[in-house]
C-alpha positions as CSV (number, residue, x, y, z in Angstrom):
1,M,132.0,136.5,109.2
2,D,128.8,138.6,109.4
3,A,126.5,135.8,108.2
4,T,127.8,133.4,110.9
5,R,127.4,136.0,113.6
6,D,123.9,137.0,112.4
7,C,122.8,133.3,112.4
8,G,124.1,132.9,116.0
9,F,122.2,136.0,116.9
10,V,119.0,134.6,115.4
11,A,119.5,131.3,117.2
12,A,120.0,133.2,120.5
13,I,116.8,135.1,120.0
14,A,114.9,131.9,119.2
15,G,116.2,130.4,122.4
16,V,115.2,133.3,124.5
17,A,111.8,133.4,122.8
18,G,111.3,129.7,123.5
19,L,112.3,130.0,127.1
20,S,110.0,133.0,127.6
21,D,107.1,131.2,126.0
22,L,106.8,133.8,123.2
23,V,106.9,130.9,120.8
24,S,106.7,127.2,121.3
25,A,109.8,125.2,122.1
26,R,109.3,123.3,118.8
27,W,109.4,126.6,116.8
28,A,112.4,127.9,118.8
29,G,114.3,124.7,118.2
30,L,113.5,124.7,114.5
31,V,114.7,128.3,114.1
32,A,117.8,127.6,116.1
33,I,118.6,124.5,114.0
34,I,118.0,126.3,110.7
35,S,120.2,129.2,111.9
36,A,123.0,126.9,112.8
37,G,122.8,125.2,109.4
38,I,122.9,128.5,107.5
39,G,125.8,129.6,109.7
40,A,127.7,126.5,109.0
41,V,127.2,126.9,105.2
42,A,128.2,130.6,105.4
43,A,131.4,129.7,107.4
44,S,132.3,127.0,104.8
45,L,131.9,129.3,101.9
46,G,133.7,132.1,103.7
47,A,136.7,129.9,104.3
48,A,137.4,129.5,100.6
49,R,137.2,133.2,100.1
50,I,139.6,133.9,103.0
51,K,142.0,131.3,101.7
52,E,142.0,132.8,98.2
53,K,142.5,136.3,99.5
54,A,145.4,135.1,101.7
55,S,147.0,133.4,98.6
56,V,146.7,136.6,96.6
57,S,148.3,138.6,99.4
58,A,151.1,136.2,99.8
59,N,151.9,136.3,96.1
60,A,151.8,140.1,96.2
61,Y,154.3,140.1,99.1
62,R,156.6,137.7,97.2
63,N,156.5,139.9,94.1
64,L,157.4,142.9,96.3
65,Q,160.2,140.9,97.9
66,Q,161.6,140.0,94.4
67,D,161.3,143.6,93.2
68,A,163.3,144.7,96.3
69,R,166.0,142.1,95.6
70,I,166.3,143.2,92.0
71,F,166.5,146.8,93.1
72,L,169.1,146.1,95.8
73,N,171.3,143.6,94.0
74,I,171.1,144.8,90.4
75,D,169.6,148.3,89.9
76,L,170.9,150.2,92.9
77,A,174.6,150.2,91.8
78,L,173.7,151.8,88.5
79,M,171.4,154.5,89.8
80,S,171.9,158.0,91.0
81,Q,171.0,158.8,94.6
82,D,167.9,160.7,93.6
83,D,166.7,157.9,91.3
84,A,167.4,155.3,94.0
85,R,165.4,157.3,96.5
86,E,162.5,157.6,94.1
87,R,162.5,153.8,93.4
88,L,162.8,153.0,97.1
89,Q,159.8,155.3,97.7
90,V,157.8,153.3,95.1
91,L,158.7,150.0,96.9
92,V,157.8,151.5,100.3
93,E,154.4,152.7,99.0
94,S,153.8,149.3,97.5
95,Q,154.5,147.6,100.8
96,Q,152.2,150.0,102.7
97,Q,149.4,149.4,100.2
98,L,149.8,145.6,100.6
99,N,149.7,146.1,104.4
100,R,146.5,148.1,104.2
101,D,144.8,145.5,101.9
102,A,145.9,142.3,103.6
103,D,143.8,140.7,106.3
104,I,145.3,140.5,109.7
105,P,146.6,136.9,110.2
106,S,145.1,134.7,112.9
107,Q,147.1,134.1,116.1
108,G,147.8,130.5,114.9
109,A,149.1,131.7,111.5
110,W,151.2,134.4,113.1
111,A,152.8,131.8,115.5
112,K,153.5,129.4,112.7
113,A,155.1,132.1,110.6
114,Q,157.3,133.2,113.6
115,E,158.3,129.5,114.1
116,N,159.3,129.3,110.4
117,I,161.3,132.5,110.7
118,D,163.1,131.3,113.8
119,K,164.0,128.0,112.0
120,G,165.6,130.1,109.2
121,A,162.8,129.5,106.6
122,Q,163.0,133.1,105.5
123,D,166.8,133.5,105.5
124,Y,167.8,133.8,101.9
125,K,171.4,134.2,100.6
126,A,170.1,136.8,98.2
127,D,169.0,139.0,101.1
128,R,172.4,139.1,102.8
């Protein structure tokens, strides 16, 4: 979050300015409080955007998973080797694009996903 980081930077400058008597303690405190408030608002607004982007990415990965299942379980048996290779390349390129566009998950989200995988939450009969 750039706005949150910037507000923290402004609050730090205000603190240093107040301690070095460049501005009064009252002004330094006021600037620090305003910066903290703006940072909190920016963080709150940013959270909704991050959640929406994560949801869009998740749906795109689900769509890719479904396309891969259809390819593997239905289309592949009816395709020539060259056609199958071309279709697989399209799926791989789609996955690579999704990987480039998706945000890196937080450590907590990564750990939760790994826990779900370990519990079998991502083990589907269609994928066997």
